[in-house]
C-alpha positions as CSV (number, residue, x, y, z in Angstrom):
1,M,110.0,67.4,113.6
2,S,107.6,69.9,113.8
3,R,108.0,73.1,111.4
4,L,111.5,75.4,112.2
5,S,110.5,79.2,112.4
6,G,111.1,81.5,114.8
7,L,114.5,81.4,117.4
8,V,116.6,78.2,117.9
9,S,117.9,75.8,120.3
10,A,121.4,75.4,120.4
11,E,119.9,71.0,121.2
12,T,117.7,71.9,118.1
13,L,121.0,72.6,115.8
14,A,122.7,70.2,117.4
15,S,120.4,67.6,116.5
16,L,120.2,68.7,113.3
17,A,123.6,69.1,112.0
18,G,125.6,67.4,109.5
19,R,122.0,66.6,107.9
20,P,121.9,67.3,104.3
21,D,118.6,69.4,104.4
22,T,119.3,71.6,106.7
23,V,121.8,74.9,106.4
24,L,123.9,76.5,109.3
25,L,123.9,80.1,108.1
26,D,126.4,82.5,109.6
27,I,125.6,86.1,109.0
28,R,128.3,88.7,109.9
29,L,128.4,91.9,109.7
30,P,131.8,93.8,109.1
31,A,131.9,94.8,112.3
32,D,131.9,92.1,113.9
33,G,135.0,90.9,111.8
34,G,133.5,89.4,109.1
35,R,135.1,86.2,107.1
36,A,138.2,86.9,109.4
37,G,136.1,86.5,113.1
38,F,134.0,83.4,110.8
39,E,137.4,81.4,110.7
40,E,138.4,82.2,114.1
41,A,135.2,80.7,115.1
42,H,132.2,79.4,114.2
43,I,129.4,77.0,115.1
44,P,131.1,73.2,112.8
45,G,129.4,72.9,109.5
46,A,128.3,76.5,109.0
47,V,128.8,78.5,105.9
48,F,130.0,81.7,106.2
49,S,127.9,84.3,104.5
50,D,128.5,88.4,104.5
51,Y,126.0,90.7,104.9
52,A,127.2,93.8,103.3
53,A,129.3,92.2,100.4
54,D,126.9,89.2,98.9
55,G,124.0,91.6,98.7
56,W,121.3,90.9,100.8
57,R,120.1,94.5,100.1
58,Q,120.6,96.5,97.8
59,R,121.0,100.4,96.9
60,V,118.6,102.4,94.8
61,G,119.4,105.9,95.0
62,Q,119.4,107.4,98.0
63,V,117.8,104.4,100.1
64,P,120.8,102.4,101.1
65,G,118.3,99.2,102.4
66,L,116.5,97.5,100.2
67,L,115.5,94.6,98.7
68,P,117.2,93.1,96.0
69,E,115.9,91.9,92.5
70,A,114.9,88.6,93.0
71,D,117.3,87.0,90.0
72,H,119.9,88.5,92.6
73,L,118.3,86.0,95.5
74,A,118.0,83.1,93.2
75,R,121.7,83.0,92.5
76,L,122.8,84.0,96.8
77,F,120.2,81.1,98.2
78,A,121.4,78.6,95.9
79,S,125.6,79.6,96.2
80,L,125.0,79.5,99.6
81,G,123.2,76.0,99.5
82,I,119.8,77.1,100.1
83,T,116.3,75.0,98.4
84,P,113.0,74.9,99.1
85,E,113.6,72.3,100.4
86,S,116.5,73.4,103.0
87,R,116.0,73.8,106.9
88,V,118.4,77.4,107.3
89,I,118.9,78.2,110.9
90,L,120.3,81.7,110.6
91,I,123.3,81.9,113.3
92,P,124.1,85.6,114.4
93,L,127.3,86.6,116.6
94,G,125.6,86.7,119.7
95,A,127.2,90.3,120.2
96,S,124.6,92.8,120.0
97,A,120.7,94.0,118.4
98,N,122.5,95.0,116.0
99,D,124.2,92.1,115.1
100,F,120.6,90.0,115.9
101,A,119.1,92.1,113.4
102,A,121.2,91.6,110.8
103,A,120.1,88.1,111.0
104,A,116.3,89.1,111.3
105,R,116.6,90.8,108.5
106,A,118.2,88.0,105.7
107,C,115.2,86.1,107.9
108,W,112.6,88.6,106.2
109,T,113.9,88.1,103.2
110,L,113.4,84.6,103.2
111,R,110.4,84.0,104.4
112,L,109.6,87.1,101.7
113,A,111.5,85.2,98.6
114,G,109.1,81.9,99.6
115,H,111.2,79.3,102.0
116,A,109.2,78.0,104.5
117,E,111.6,76.8,107.4
118,V,114.5,79.7,108.6
119,G,114.8,80.8,112.3
120,I,117.3,81.9,113.9
121,L,119.5,80.4,117.2
122,D,118.7,81.8,120.0
123,G,122.2,83.3,121.4
124,G,123.8,83.1,118.5
125,T,127.9,81.6,118.4
126,R,128.7,83.6,121.1
127,G,125.9,81.3,123.3
128,W,126.8,78.1,121.7
129,I,130.8,79.1,122.5
130,A,129.7,79.5,126.3
131,E,128.1,76.3,126.6
132,G,131.1,74.4,125.7
133,R,129.3,73.2,122.3
134,P,132.2,72.3,120.4
135,V,134.2,75.1,118.1
136,G,135.2,74.8,114.2
137,S,138.0,77.3,112.6
138,G,138.7,78.0,108.6
139,P,136.6,79.0,105.6
140,G,133.5,76.8,107.1
141,T,131.6,74.4,105.0
142,V,131.9,75.5,101.4
143,P,128.4,74.4,99.6
144,A,128.3,72.3,96.8
145,P,126.4,75.0,94.5
146,A,122.4,74.2,94.1
147,N,119.8,74.9,91.3
148,P,119.1,79.1,90.9
149,Y,116.6,79.7,93.9
150,P,112.6,79.7,92.5
151,I,111.9,82.7,94.4
152,R,108.1,83.6,95.3
153,W,107.0,86.4,96.1
154,Q,104.9,86.4,99.6
155,A,102.1,89.2,99.6
156,G,101.3,90.9,103.9
157,L,105.4,90.6,104.5
158,R,106.7,94.0,102.8
159,A,105.4,97.4,103.1
160,L,106.1,100.3,100.5
161,A,105.1,103.8,101.0
162,E,102.0,103.3,99.6
163,D,101.4,101.0,102.2
164,V,102.1,103.4,104.8
165,I,100.3,106.1,103.3
166,T,97.2,103.8,103.4
167,A,98.3,103.1,106.9
168,L,98.4,106.5,108.4
169,E,94.8,106.4,107.0
170,R,93.5,103.8,108.4
171,G,95.2,104.7,111.9
172,E,96.6,101.1,111.5
173,P,100.1,101.0,114.0
174,L,103.6,102.1,112.6
175,V,106.3,100.7,114.9
176,D,109.2,103.3,114.8
177,A,112.4,101.2,116.0
178,R,114.9,103.7,116.1
179,N,116.7,105.6,119.8
180,A,114.6,108.2,120.5
181,S,117.6,110.7,119.0
182,Y,116.1,109.6,115.5
183,F,112.9,109.2,116.6
184,A,112.6,113.3,117.5
185,G,114.7,114.4,114.9
186,R,118.0,115.1,115.8
187,E,119.8,112.8,114.4
188,K,118.8,111.2,111.0
189,A,120.8,109.3,108.4
190,P,123.2,110.6,106.2
191,E,120.7,109.1,102.9
192,A,117.9,111.0,104.5
193,R,116.6,114.2,103.3
194,I,115.2,115.5,107.4
195,G,115.0,113.4,110.3
196,G,111.9,112.5,112.1
197,H,109.7,110.0,112.2
198,V,106.4,108.8,110.2
199,P,103.2,110.6,112.1
200,G,101.3,109.0,114.2
201,A,103.7,106.4,114.6
202,R,104.8,105.0,117.8
203,P,108.7,104.4,119.1
204,R,109.4,101.4,120.2
205,D,114.1,101.3,120.0
206,Y,114.8,97.8,118.9
207,T,117.7,97.4,121.3
208,S,114.7,97.7,123.8
209,L,114.0,93.7,123.1
210,F,117.8,92.1,123.4
211,D,119.8,91.8,126.2
212,P,123.6,92.0,126.4
213,A,124.8,90.3,128.8
214,T,123.5,87.0,127.0
215,G,123.4,87.7,123.8
216,R,119.4,86.3,123.7
217,L,115.9,88.7,123.1
218,L,114.2,89.4,126.3
219,P,112.2,86.5,127.0
220,R,108.5,85.8,125.8
221,A,106.8,87.3,128.3
222,E,108.2,90.8,127.9
223,L,108.3,90.6,124.6
224,D,104.7,90.0,124.4
225,A,104.5,92.8,127.2
226,A,106.7,95.4,124.4
227,F,104.0,94.6,121.8
228,S,100.4,93.6,123.7
229,E,98.8,96.7,122.7
230,M,99.2,96.3,119.3
231,R,98.4,92.5,118.8
232,G,95.9,91.3,116.0
233,Q,96.4,94.9,113.8
234,P,98.3,94.7,110.8
235,V,101.8,96.3,111.6
236,I,104.9,98.4,109.7
237,H,107.6,98.4,111.1
238,Y,110.6,100.7,110.1
239,C,114.0,102.6,110.8
240,N,116.7,104.1,108.6
241,T,117.5,102.2,106.1
242,G,115.1,98.4,107.1
243,H,117.5,97.0,108.6
244,T,117.2,97.3,112.7
245,A,113.6,97.2,112.5
246,A,113.5,93.7,111.0
247,L,114.5,93.0,114.7
248,N,110.8,94.2,116.1
249,W,109.4,92.5,112.9
250,F,110.8,88.9,113.7
251,V,109.2,89.2,117.4
252,L,105.5,90.5,116.1
253,S,105.8,87.7,113.1
254,E,108.2,85.1,113.9
255,I,107.7,84.3,117.3
256,L,104.6,86.1,118.6
257,G,102.6,84.9,114.9
258,E,101.0,88.7,114.4
259,P,101.1,90.1,111.0
260,A,103.7,92.6,110.6
261,R,105.4,94.2,107.5
262,L,108.8,95.3,106.9
263,Y,109.1,98.5,105.3
264,D,112.4,98.0,103.6
265,G,113.2,101.8,102.8
266,S,112.6,103.3,106.2
267,M,112.8,107.3,106.3
268,T,115.5,106.8,104.0
269,D,112.7,106.3,101.5
270,W,110.3,107.9,102.8
271,T,111.8,111.1,103.1
272,Q,112.8,111.6,99.6
273,D,109.6,112.8,98.2
274,P,109.0,115.5,100.4
275,G,105.5,115.4,99.8
276,R,104.9,113.0,102.4
277,P,104.8,114.4,106.0
278,V,107.6,113.9,109.2
279,A,106.9,114.8,112.1
280,T,108.9,115.4,115.2
281,A,109.2,115.7,118.5
């Protein structure tokens, strides 16, 4: 079987379910029911992970969406039964672009930590159910504890504020995943010092890449067209807290195979320093 990456079909998941080298990881947001929603209906064999409570992101000062420390991730992955040899299939609910973004952020975290085989179920749990496939209930699979995961940070996937400054100097693409109101500075995240966007950034609302009617990303050709003018260039994606921009990162990196980095600090981090430029339009 080829290396697992990008979007994973229900057929592929069904063929891998139950194998000891495969972890089906159901990522749930509290807004989508959290554990209660998982216990009501999930894909058989899935392991539950609460995106918020399990600490897939950490708050440092006024910046709420930063990459956690290596020791925390090593323990988190181990508690979910993930080893370096695991195939990890992340399972969003399939309810919204925001829900998919949580799975995309988890995918980015695993990739950054050095995990080789990880993908996201196309359509999520709702898509699986809509196809008439089997559904489980209750607490789900409780994985056997694994050894702490050996984190090996991978270069070229994470951007810090200094990388954004370098990109500005070089004229490299910056992509803002937020809606027009945030981009223009009419709204801002509570933790951001001021509203606006990084000068020269290109708006690409993450919700525009997701079809809420199907719970899936847009067809490949439409995703390709959305980033056509950036192909072959190193791209940095950001939003407010490094959450929604993960969906854009996933499309460009994991589906289209282009160089892409995620600025997990995003505008909440960028605006903490009054010396960094912010534009409104």
